[in-house]
C-alpha positions as CSV (number, residue, x, y, z in Angstrom):
1,K,115.3,110.3,89.3
2,V,113.9,108.3,92.2
3,P,111.6,110.5,94.4
4,G,112.6,110.8,98.1
5,S,112.8,107.6,100.0
6,N,110.4,105.8,97.8
7,T,112.8,103.4,96.1
8,T,110.6,100.4,95.1
9,I,108.9,100.5,91.7
10,S,105.2,99.6,92.1
11,S,104.2,99.9,88.5
12,I,105.2,101.4,85.1
13,T,102.5,102.4,82.6
14,V,103.0,103.4,78.9
15,Y,100.4,105.8,77.5
16,Y,99.8,106.0,73.7
17,S,97.4,107.4,71.2
18,N,95.3,104.5,69.7
19,N,95.5,105.1,65.9
20,S,95.0,101.6,64.5
21,T,91.7,100.1,63.5
22,T,92.7,96.7,64.8
23,G,95.6,94.5,65.5
24,N,98.3,93.7,68.0
25,L,101.4,95.5,69.2
26,Y,104.5,93.3,69.7
27,L,106.5,95.0,72.4
28,D,109.5,94.3,74.6
29,F,110.7,96.2,77.7
30,T,114.1,96.8,79.2
31,C,114.4,98.7,82.5
32,D,117.6,99.8,84.1
33,H,119.0,102.1,86.8
34,V,122.2,103.8,87.8
35,D,123.1,105.3,91.1
36,T,124.4,108.9,90.7
37,A,125.7,109.1,94.2
38,A,128.5,106.7,93.4
39,V,130.8,106.3,90.4
40,P,128.8,104.0,88.1
41,V,130.6,100.8,87.4
42,A,127.8,99.4,85.2
43,V,124.2,100.0,84.6
44,Q,122.0,97.3,86.1
45,N,119.1,96.2,83.9
46,D,116.3,93.7,83.8
47,F,114.1,92.8,80.8
48,V,111.0,90.8,79.8
49,A,110.7,88.9,76.6
50,A,108.5,90.4,73.8
51,T,104.8,90.2,74.4
52,T,101.8,90.8,72.2
53,Y,99.2,93.4,73.3
54,N,95.7,93.4,71.6
55,V,94.3,96.7,70.3
56,A,90.6,96.4,69.8
57,T,89.4,99.4,67.9
58,S,90.6,102.7,66.6
59,D,89.2,105.4,68.7
60,T,92.1,107.9,68.8
61,L,91.8,107.9,72.6
62,I,94.7,107.7,75.0
63,R,95.2,104.1,76.0
64,S,97.6,102.4,78.3
65,I,99.8,99.3,78.6
66,V,101.1,98.2,82.0
67,V,104.7,97.1,81.8
68,P,105.1,93.6,83.2
69,S,106.8,93.6,86.6
70,T,109.3,91.1,85.3
71,A,110.8,94.0,83.3
72,Y,111.9,95.7,86.5
73,D,111.5,93.3,89.5
74,G,115.1,92.2,89.2
75,L,116.5,95.7,89.7
76,T,118.2,95.9,93.1
77,G,120.0,98.6,95.0
78,I,117.7,101.4,93.8
79,G,118.5,104.5,96.0
80,T,117.3,108.0,96.2
81,D,120.1,109.1,93.9
82,S,119.2,106.5,91.2
83,F,118.0,107.3,87.7
84,I,115.5,104.8,86.3
85,G,115.1,104.1,82.6
86,C,112.6,101.9,80.7
87,L,113.1,101.1,77.0
88,V,109.8,100.3,75.3
89,Q,110.5,98.8,71.9
90,R,108.0,97.8,69.2
91,D,109.0,95.1,66.8
92,A,106.7,96.0,63.9
93,A,108.5,93.5,61.6
94,N,107.4,90.6,63.8
95,V,104.5,88.6,62.3
96,S,102.6,89.0,65.6
97,D,102.6,92.8,65.2
98,T,99.5,93.6,63.2
99,Y,99.0,97.2,64.4
100,E,98.1,99.2,61.3
101,A,99.6,102.6,62.2
102,T,102.6,104.3,63.7
103,W,102.6,103.7,67.5
104,N,102.6,107.1,69.1
105,V,103.8,106.9,72.7
106,I,102.7,109.9,74.8
107,G,104.4,109.2,78.0
108,V,105.6,106.7,80.7
109,L,104.4,106.9,84.3
110,F,106.5,105.4,87.1
111,I,104.8,104.7,90.4
112,F,107.1,104.2,93.4
113,S,106.5,103.0,97.0
114,A,108.6,103.0,100.1
């Protein structure tokens, strides 16, 4: 749920455990919101085309990927009663995805501003 009067998304970051020795992750993102203060007619969403992210080495450390702002900058009308969602989807079958392990997402951090 959107915190207080801070209704603008400043950034979204995905945190994951780096378990692959090398390769690329092929990911796409879809963000949406719905206002709980009114009867939802439809969920508004925005998305970004799939993008390749390079993973240099296996170090089992927690790493991060910043979601491109094009995945959420088209969302309008976000209010203090809105719920925000962000679908992060890996396309491991894509030839560009060469990550050699299961991609373990630890969490997603939303940063808001007024």
